[in-house]
N, C-alpha and C positions, 0 to 999 in steps of 0.2 A: 715815746713811740707814738707816732701820729697814725692817723687812720690810713694813710697811704703806705705806711711802713708795715702794715699787717699782712700776713700771708693768707691768701684766700684759698679755700679748698678748690680742687679742680672741678670743673663743671662736667656733668654726665650727659652732655648734649642738651642741656637746658630742660630736661624732663624731671619732674618731681616724682615722688613715689606714687602719688595719686594718678599722674598721667601715665605712668608705666602700667599700673593696674588697669587703667582704662583701656590701654592698648591691648593688653592681654585679654580683657573681656571682649573687646571687639573681635580679636583674632579667634577666640573661642566661639563667638557667635557666628563668625563666617565659617568656621570649621563645622559647627553644628548644622548650619544651613546647607553646606556642601554635602555633608553626610546624609542629611534628609533627602536631598535631591538624588543622590546616588542610590539610596534605598528605594525611592520611588521608581527610578529607572530600572533597578533590579527587579522589583515587583512587577513592573510593566513587561519586562522581558520574560519573566517566569509565566505570567498570565498568557502572553502570546505563544510561548512554547507549549503550554497546556492545550491551547486551542489548536495549534498545529498538530499535536499528538492526537487529539480527538479527530481532527479532519483526516489525518492519515489512517487512523484505525477504521473510520467509516469508509474511506476509499478502499482499504484492503478488504474489508468485508464485502463491499460492492463488487470488487473484481473477483473475489472468491465465488460469490453467487453467480456472476456472469459466466465464469469458467465452468462451474457446475452445470449451469443451464445449457451451455454449448455441448458439454460432454453428454448430457442427458438427451439432447436433440440428436446427436450423432448415434447414440445407442438406439434410440427409437427408429431412426432411419434404417440402420442395419437390421434390427429385429424385424421391422416391417418387410424388408426384402427377403429375409430368411424365412419368415412365416409364410409368405406367398409361395416360395419354393417348396417349403415343407408340405403345404396343402396340395400342391401339384404332385409331389411324390406319393402322398397318401392316395390320391386319386389314381395315379399310375399303378400302384400296387393293387388297388381294388379292381380296376378295369383289367389289369394283367391276369388276375386270378380267374376272371370270368371269360376271357377270350383265348382262342387258340393262336391268334395272330401275334406272335412274339416280336415281330419286326416293329409293329406299331408301338408296343410297350417300350422297346429299346429306343425308338425315336422320341417318345414322350419323355423318357428319363434323360436322354441327351439334351433335349430342349430345356428341361428343368435344371440340369447341371450347368448349361450355358447361362441361364438366367442367374444362377447363384454366383457363377464366376464374374459376371458383369456387375452384380451388386457389390461383391467383395472388392473388385478392382476399382470401382468408383469411390469406395471408401478408403482406398489405399492399402487394403489388407492383402491383396494379391497383385503381382506384376502383370502388366498387359502381355499377352502372348503375341509373339511376332509371327 
C-alpha cells in the first residue's frame, strides 16, 4: 500500500482543535463585551429614570405649593370682603340701638347685604341676580 492508497480522515473545515478553541474564546470575548455594553446602557437608563423621577417629584411639590398658594389667596380675598361687611353690620347694630330712625338702619343693613352679595358673587359662590 502506497501513500496514495491510504484513506485520509475527513477534514473538519480545515480547523484544528486549537483554532476551534480560539474561535470560542473570541466569541466569548465578543459576548462579554456585548454584555458589558448592555449593562452600561441599562445603568444609564436607570440613572436617567431616577433623575426623571426626582424631577417629577419636585414638579409635583411645586404644583402642590402653587395650588395651595392660590387657594390661600382666594380665602384671604373672601375673608377680607366678609370682614368688611361684618364690620359694617356691627356698626349698623350699634348705630341702630342709639337712633330712633329705623329706616336708616334698614338702609345700612341692605347696603351691607348688597356688599356681601357682590363679594360672594365675584368669587363664584353666589349666582348673579337678574
